[in-house]
C-alpha positions as CSV (number, residue, x, y, z in Angstrom):
1,M,126.0,333.5,203.4
2,R,129.1,332.1,204.7
3,T,130.1,335.2,207.2
4,F,126.3,334.6,208.2
5,I,126.9,331.1,209.1
6,F,130.2,332.1,210.9
7,I,128.5,334.3,213.2
8,I,125.8,331.7,214.3
9,I,128.1,329.6,215.4
10,F,130.4,332.2,217.1
11,I,127.4,333.1,219.1
12,N,126.3,329.8,220.1
13,A,130.3,329.2,220.8
14,L,129.7,331.9,223.4
15,F,126.7,330.8,225.1
16,I,128.0,327.5,225.7
17,N,131.5,328.1,226.3
18,S,130.8,330.8,229.4
19,I,128.8,328.0,230.7
20,S,132.3,325.9,231.5
21,P,134.1,328.6,233.6
22,L,130.9,329.0,235.7
23,M,130.9,325.5,237.0
24,T,132.6,326.1,240.6
25,T,130.1,329.3,240.6
26,F,126.8,326.7,240.3
27,Q,128.2,324.1,243.1
28,E,128.5,327.0,245.4
29,T,125.3,329.1,244.4
30,F,123.5,325.9,244.4
31,N,125.7,324.1,247.0
32,I,126.4,321.2,245.2
33,S,129.3,319.0,244.4
34,I,131.5,317.8,241.9
35,S,130.1,314.8,241.2
36,Q,126.4,316.2,241.7
37,S,126.9,318.9,239.2
38,S,128.1,315.9,236.6
39,V,124.3,315.9,235.8
40,L,124.9,319.5,234.1
41,P,126.9,318.0,231.8
42,F,124.9,315.1,231.3
43,S,121.7,317.2,230.9
44,N,123.3,319.2,228.5
45,T,124.1,315.9,225.9
46,L,121.0,314.4,226.3
47,G,119.4,317.2,225.0
48,N,122.3,317.2,221.8
49,I,121.4,313.9,221.5
50,I,117.9,313.5,221.1
51,F,117.4,316.8,219.1
52,A,120.3,316.3,216.9
53,T,119.3,312.9,215.4
54,I,115.7,314.7,215.1
55,A,117.6,317.7,212.9
56,G,119.3,314.9,210.9
57,F,116.1,313.4,209.8
58,I,113.9,316.6,209.7
59,I,116.3,318.9,208.5
60,S,115.9,317.4,204.5
61,K,111.9,317.8,205.0
62,I,111.5,321.1,206.5
63,G,113.8,322.7,205.2
64,L,117.3,324.9,206.2
65,R,115.4,328.4,207.7
66,K,112.7,326.2,209.8
67,S,115.5,324.0,211.3
68,L,117.3,327.0,212.1
69,Y,114.2,328.7,213.3
70,N,114.0,326.1,215.5
71,A,117.5,326.0,216.8
72,F,117.2,329.2,217.8
73,L,113.9,329.1,219.9
74,F,115.7,326.4,221.6
75,Q,118.8,328.9,222.6
76,I,116.2,331.7,224.0
77,S,114.1,329.5,226.1
78,S,117.3,327.9,227.6
79,L,118.4,331.3,228.4
80,L,115.4,332.5,229.5
81,V,115.5,329.3,232.2
82,F,119.0,330.0,233.4
83,I,118.3,333.6,234.2
84,F,115.2,332.6,236.0
85,S,116.5,329.4,237.3
86,K,117.0,329.1,241.4
87,N,117.9,325.5,241.8
88,L,119.8,322.6,240.2
89,Y,117.0,321.1,238.4
90,G,116.7,324.6,236.7
91,L,119.8,324.3,235.5
92,M,119.2,320.7,234.1
93,L,116.6,322.2,232.3
94,A,118.2,325.0,231.1
95,L,121.3,322.9,229.8
96,F,119.0,320.3,228.4
97,L,117.6,322.8,226.0
98,T,121.2,324.6,225.3
99,G,122.3,321.0,224.0
100,G,119.0,320.6,222.3
101,G,119.5,323.7,220.4
102,L,123.3,323.5,220.2
103,G,123.2,320.2,218.4
104,Q,120.5,321.1,216.0
105,V,122.7,324.3,215.0
106,F,125.3,322.8,213.9
107,S,123.4,320.3,211.9
108,V,122.2,323.2,210.4
109,T,125.1,325.2,209.6
110,T,126.9,321.8,208.8
111,S,124.5,321.6,205.8
112,M,124.8,325.3,205.3
113,Y,128.4,325.3,205.0
114,D,128.3,322.4,202.5
115,H,126.0,324.0,199.9
116,L,129.1,326.6,199.8
117,P,131.5,326.6,196.7
118,E,134.0,323.9,197.6
119,N,136.7,326.5,197.4
120,M,134.8,328.2,200.5
121,Q,134.7,325.0,202.8
122,N,137.1,325.4,205.0
123,Y,136.1,323.5,208.0
124,G,139.1,324.6,210.2
125,L,137.8,328.3,209.9
126,F,134.1,326.9,210.2
127,H,135.1,325.6,213.7
128,A,137.4,327.9,214.3
129,F,134.8,330.2,215.2
130,F,133.4,328.1,217.8
131,G,137.0,328.4,219.3
132,L,136.5,331.9,219.1
133,G,133.6,331.8,221.1
134,G,135.5,329.8,223.6
135,I,138.0,332.1,223.7
136,I,135.7,335.6,224.4
137,G,133.4,333.8,226.4
138,P,135.4,332.5,229.2
139,L,137.2,336.0,229.2
140,L,133.8,337.5,229.5
141,V,133.0,335.1,232.4
142,S,136.8,336.2,234.0
143,I,135.8,340.0,234.5
144,F,132.1,339.1,235.6
145,L,133.2,337.2,238.3
146,K,136.6,339.7,239.1
147,Y,134.2,342.1,239.4
148,H,131.1,340.2,241.4
149,I,128.8,341.0,238.4
150,N,125.9,338.0,238.9
151,Y,126.5,336.2,235.4
152,K,122.6,336.0,235.3
153,I,123.6,339.7,233.3
154,L,125.8,338.4,230.9
155,F,123.3,335.3,230.0
156,F,120.4,338.5,229.8
157,I,122.8,339.9,227.1
158,Y,123.2,336.8,225.1
159,L,119.2,336.3,225.5
160,I,119.1,339.9,223.5
161,I,121.8,338.6,220.8
162,F,119.5,335.8,220.0
163,I,116.2,337.1,219.8
164,S,117.8,339.7,217.3
165,L,119.0,337.1,215.0
166,F,116.3,335.3,214.9
167,L,114.5,338.1,213.9
168,Y,116.8,339.0,211.5
169,I,117.2,335.8,209.6
170,T,113.2,336.2,209.6
171,I,112.7,339.6,208.5
172,K,115.1,338.8,205.4
173,K,114.6,334.9,205.1
174,I,118.0,333.2,205.1
175,P,118.9,331.0,204.3
176,K,117.5,329.8,201.4
177,N,114.6,326.9,202.9
178,I,116.2,324.1,200.7
179,K,114.5,320.6,200.8
180,Y,115.5,317.3,199.6
181,K,113.9,313.7,200.0
182,S,113.6,312.9,203.1
183,F,115.7,310.1,204.5
184,S,113.4,306.9,206.0
185,I,114.8,304.9,208.6
186,K,115.8,302.2,206.8
187,E,118.1,304.6,204.0
188,G,119.8,306.3,206.9
189,L,120.6,302.7,208.4
190,I,122.4,301.6,205.4
191,T,123.8,304.5,205.1
192,L,125.5,304.5,208.4
193,R,126.8,301.0,207.9
194,K,129.3,302.5,205.2
195,R,132.9,302.0,206.6
196,I,134.0,305.4,206.2
197,V,130.6,306.6,207.9
198,L,130.9,304.7,210.6
199,I,134.2,304.6,212.0
200,S,135.0,308.4,211.6
201,M,131.3,308.8,213.8
202,I,133.2,306.9,216.5
203,M,136.1,309.0,216.4
204,L,134.3,312.0,216.7
205,I,131.9,310.5,219.3
206,I,135.2,309.7,221.5
207,Y,137.0,313.1,220.2
208,A,133.6,315.1,221.6
209,G,133.9,313.7,225.0
210,I,137.4,314.2,225.1
211,E,136.9,318.2,224.7
212,I,133.6,318.6,226.6
213,G,135.0,316.6,229.3
214,S,138.4,318.2,229.4
215,I,136.7,321.8,229.3
216,T,134.1,321.1,231.5
217,W,136.2,320.3,234.8
218,A,139.1,322.4,233.6
219,A,137.8,325.0,236.6
220,N,138.7,322.1,239.1
221,L,141.5,321.3,237.7
222,F,143.0,324.8,237.9
223,K,141.7,325.2,241.5
224,G,141.9,322.3,242.8
225,Y,144.6,320.7,241.2
226,F,146.7,323.7,241.1
227,N,145.1,326.0,243.9
228,Y,144.2,328.9,241.4
229,S,141.1,331.4,241.6
230,K,138.0,330.9,239.9
231,D,138.9,334.3,237.6
232,I,142.4,333.5,237.3
233,S,140.6,329.9,236.4
234,A,138.5,330.7,233.8
235,L,141.3,333.0,232.1
236,F,143.8,330.0,231.7
237,I,140.4,328.2,229.7
238,G,140.4,331.2,227.7
239,L,144.4,331.0,227.0
240,F,143.1,327.7,226.1
241,W,140.4,328.5,223.7
242,I,142.8,330.9,222.2
243,A,145.3,328.1,221.2
244,F,142.4,325.8,220.3
245,T,141.5,328.2,217.9
246,L,144.9,328.7,216.4
247,G,145.0,325.1,215.9
248,R,141.7,325.0,214.1
249,I,142.6,328.0,211.5
250,I,145.9,326.0,210.6
251,T,143.7,322.3,210.0
252,D,143.5,322.8,206.4
253,K,147.7,323.3,206.3
254,L,147.9,320.6,208.4
255,Y,145.8,318.6,206.2
256,N,147.7,319.2,203.3
257,I,151.1,318.1,205.3
258,F,149.4,315.0,206.4
259,G,146.4,314.2,204.6
260,K,144.2,311.2,205.9
261,N,147.0,310.9,208.4
262,T,146.0,314.3,210.5
263,S,143.6,312.3,212.5
264,L,146.4,309.8,213.4
265,Y,149.2,312.2,213.9
266,I,147.5,315.1,216.0
267,P,145.6,313.0,218.5
268,L,148.7,311.9,219.4
269,F,150.3,315.2,220.3
270,A,147.5,315.8,221.8
271,S,147.8,313.1,224.4
272,F,151.4,313.1,225.5
273,S,150.7,317.1,226.1
274,L,148.0,316.8,228.7
275,L,150.4,313.8,230.0
276,L,153.0,316.1,230.2
277,I,150.6,318.7,232.0
278,F,150.5,316.5,235.3
279,I,154.0,314.7,234.5
280,L,155.7,318.4,235.1
281,K,153.7,319.7,237.1
282,S,152.9,322.9,234.7
283,P,149.3,324.1,233.8
284,F,150.5,326.3,230.8
285,L,150.8,323.1,228.9
286,F,147.1,323.0,229.0
287,I,147.2,325.4,226.4
288,L,149.3,323.4,224.4
289,Y,147.4,320.5,224.8
290,G,144.3,323.1,223.2
291,L,146.6,323.5,220.2
292,F,146.6,320.3,219.6
293,L,143.1,319.0,220.1
294,G,141.8,322.0,217.9
295,P,142.4,320.2,214.6
296,I,141.0,316.7,215.4
297,F,137.1,317.5,214.5
298,P,137.5,319.7,211.8
299,A,140.3,317.2,210.0
300,T,137.9,313.9,210.4
301,Q,134.8,315.7,209.2
302,K,136.3,317.4,205.8
303,Y,137.7,313.8,205.3
304,L,134.5,312.3,205.9
305,N,132.0,315.0,204.0
306,N,134.2,315.0,201.1
307,K,133.2,311.6,200.7
308,L,129.3,312.2,201.0
309,S,126.5,313.8,198.3
310,H,124.7,317.1,200.0
311,R,122.1,315.0,200.9
312,E,123.7,312.8,203.2
313,V,125.7,315.4,204.9
314,G,122.1,316.5,206.3
315,L,121.6,313.5,207.8
316,I,125.3,312.6,208.9
317,S,125.7,315.9,210.5
318,G,122.6,315.7,212.5
319,L,123.7,311.5,213.5
320,I,127.3,313.3,214.3
321,F,126.1,315.7,216.8
322,A,123.8,313.5,218.3
323,G,126.4,310.8,218.9
324,T,129.2,313.4,220.0
325,G,126.1,314.0,222.5
326,I,126.4,310.6,223.9
327,G,130.5,311.0,224.3
328,S,130.5,313.7,225.8
329,M,127.8,312.3,228.1
330,L,129.5,309.1,228.9
331,I,133.2,310.7,229.0
332,T,132.2,314.2,230.9
333,T,130.2,312.6,233.1
334,T,132.7,309.8,234.1
335,M,135.4,312.4,234.3
336,G,132.8,314.1,236.7
337,I,132.5,311.3,239.2
338,V,136.6,310.4,239.2
339,A,137.3,313.8,239.9
340,D,135.6,314.2,242.7
341,K,138.3,311.6,243.7
342,N,141.0,312.5,242.1
343,L,141.6,314.8,239.0
344,F,144.8,313.2,237.8
345,I,142.8,309.7,237.2
346,S,139.7,311.7,235.6
347,Y,142.1,313.3,232.6
348,L,143.9,310.0,231.9
349,L,140.7,309.1,230.4
350,P,140.9,311.5,227.9
351,F,144.4,310.5,227.4
352,S,143.9,307.0,226.9
353,F,140.7,308.2,224.2
354,L,143.1,310.2,222.1
355,I,145.6,307.5,222.0
356,L,142.2,305.1,220.6
357,I,141.3,307.7,218.4
358,S,145.0,307.7,216.4
359,F,144.2,303.8,216.1
360,L,140.8,303.9,214.2
361,S,142.2,306.7,211.7
362,P,144.0,304.0,209.3
363,L,140.9,301.4,209.5
364,R,138.6,304.0,207.7
365,E,140.8,303.4,204.8
366,K,140.7,299.5,204.6
367,Q,138.1,298.2,202.2
368,S,135.5,295.4,203.5
C-alpha cells in the first residue's frame, strides 16, 4: 500500500510541477503580463482551499476510497480543460480544478499513510515523491520546449495516466474504504484550538506560500533577473527539485539530529541561502535553497501527526492543505504582483517568512 501511495503522490506532483515552468509560455501564448498571470496560482489555491476543507470533514464519512475517486475525477477534469483551453479564463478554471484535486489527494493519501505501521511512516520519503515529480516534470517541460512540442501533448499523456490509475483503483477496490465517526463543526474547532495544532498549521500555511511562491515565479526569476532562456530556466527548476527531494529524503535523519528544533534551524538555513542568491548573484544557489526548503514541511507534519489520533489526522490534514492554499494564494499572488516591478523585492517575502517560521517553532512547545 505504501508504494501505491507514493505512486499517487508522484503522478500528481509530475502534473502540478509541469505548470510552473510553463508560466512564461502561458504569458506569451495568451498575451498576459506577470501580474495578470498571478490569477493562475490564485485560482489553483482557491480550489485547494475549498475542496481540501471539504475533504477534511467528509473523508471520515464517505471513506478513503470514495474520497480518492473524487480527487482523481478533479484531476482528469482539469487536464481536459487544460487541453481544450483557448484563453486565460480556461486556464483559471483548469488550475482551480487542479488545486481542488491536489488538496483532496494530499488529504486522502496522508490519511492512508497514517494507517500504515509506524515504522513505515517516513514522512520525508512521503514528501520526497512529490519532489521527485518536481524533478521530472520540469525536465519533461524543458524537453518539450526545446523541441517546440506543444505542451498540450504532455498534458494528454498525463490524462491517460490519471484515467489508468482511476480504473485501477476501481477494479482493485483499493484502498479499503475506511470510515470513522464524522466530525461536527464544533468538534473540529475544538481540535483546531489545540496549541500544537494551531501553531503548526500557521507554520505550514506560511511555508506553503514560500514554497509555491518561490517555484511559481522561478521561471521569471531566471529569465528576467539572470537572462536565461525558457528551457534553461526549466532545467534550473528541475535541479532545484532534485535538491529539494534530497532534502526531503534526509528529513528523518535531520529530525534524529535536531528533533523538535528541525523546524527552527532549517528555515534559517533556507532564508540565508535565498538571500545569498541575490548578494552573490549566483543562480546556482537556488539549488542550495531547494535543499534547505525540502525538509521543513515533512518535519513539521511528522511532529504534529505524532500528537494526533488517526481520526484527527484525516480532519487536520484536510484543513492543513486548505490552509496551505491560503498561504499559497496570499504569498504567491503578492510575489507575482511585486515581481512585475522588482523580482528582488518579491523574493524578500519568502526570506522574511522563513525567519518567522523559525520564530514560531519553539512556541509549539510552551504550555498554555
